[in-house]
C-alpha positions in Angstrom: 0.0 0.0 0.0 1.4 3.4 -1.0 1.8 6.5 1.2 -1.0 9.0 1.3 -0.2 12.1 -0.7 -1.5 14.6 1.7 0.3 17.5 -0.2 -2.2 17.2 -3.1 -5.1 18.0 -0.7 -6.0 21.4 0.7 -5.1 22.4 4.3 -8.8 22.3 5.2 -9.1 18.7 3.8 -6.0 17.6 5.7 -7.1 19.3 9.0 -10.5 17.7 8.9 -9.1 14.3 8.0 -6.7 14.4 11.0 -9.4 15.5 13.4 -12.0 13.0 12.3 -9.4 10.2 12.2 -8.4 10.9 15.8 -12.1 10.6 16.8 -12.8 7.5 14.7 -13.2 5.0 17.6 -16.4 4.5 19.7 -14.3 4.7 22.9 -13.0 8.1 21.9 -16.5 9.4 21.1 -17.6 8.1 24.5 -14.7 9.8 26.2 -15.5 13.1 24.4 -19.2 12.8 25.5 -18.1 12.2 29.1 -15.8 15.2 29.0 -18.5 17.4 27.5 -21.1 16.3 29.9 -18.9 16.9 32.9 -17.2 20.0 31.4 -13.9 18.4 32.6 -12.9 14.9 33.6 -10.2 13.1 35.5 -8.8 10.0 33.8 -9.9 7.8 36.8 -13.5 9.0 36.4 -13.4 7.9 32.8 -12.3 4.4 33.8 -15.2 4.1 36.2 -17.8 5.6 33.7 -16.7 3.6 30.6 -15.6 0.3 32.1 -12.4 0.2 30.1 -8.9 -0.5 31.4 -6.8 2.5 32.6 -4.2 1.8 29.9 -6.9 1.7 27.2 -8.4 5.0 28.4 -4.9 6.6 28.6 -4.1 5.5 25.0 -7.3 7.0 23.7 -6.8 10.2 25.7 -3.2 10.4 24.2 -4.6 10.2 20.7 -7.2 12.9 21.3 -4.6 15.1 23.0 -2.1 14.6 20.1 -4.8 15.8 17.7 -5.4 18.8 19.8 -9.1 18.0 20.5 -8.6 17.8 24.3 -6.1 19.4 26.7 -4.9 18.2 30.0 -3.8 20.0 33.2 -1.9 18.3 36.0 -3.7 18.4 39.3 -1.6 16.7 41.9 -1.1 13.1 40.8 -4.0 13.3 38.3 -4.6 14.9 35.0 -7.8 16.8 34.3 -8.9 16.7 30.7 -11.2 19.1 28.9 -12.1 20.1 25.3 -9.6 22.4 23.6 -12.0 25.2 22.5 -10.1 26.5 19.5 -9.7 23.0 18.0 -13.3 22.1 18.8 -14.5 25.3 17.1 -12.3 24.5 14.0 -13.8 21.0 13.9 -17.3 22.3 14.1 -16.6 24.8 11.3 -14.8 22.3 9.0 -17.2 19.5 9.5 -20.3 21.7 9.4 -19.1 23.2 6.1 -18.5 19.7 4.7 -21.8 18.3 5.8 -23.7 21.5 4.6 -22.1 21.3 1.1 -24.4 18.4 0.0 -27.6 19.3 -1.6 -30.0 16.5 -2.4 -30.4 16.5 -6.2 -33.8 14.8 -6.0 -33.5 11.9 -8.4 -29.9 11.0 -8.5 -29.4 7.2 -8.3 
């Protein structure tokens, strides 16, 4: 399988792809939903809420953080995670524009 030629795509296409790819796992969607509902979360709380292993949660949090979708602040021996507002706003804009670009042609296929 060849390498993806990301340079042939626009910055917006690449940004949206990276953000959506980082979210493309049901555990990550569940983590984001928990963080949004709580308006902040501690990693241990996510383990209790989702029933996944600590290592699994940590790996998913790392992926979301690497993509810039969440941010974490150290509070003692724990890390408190929350949505990164600028990235979330960018995701809303890019995905909203993408989803809104389709107009049903009424009769295609």
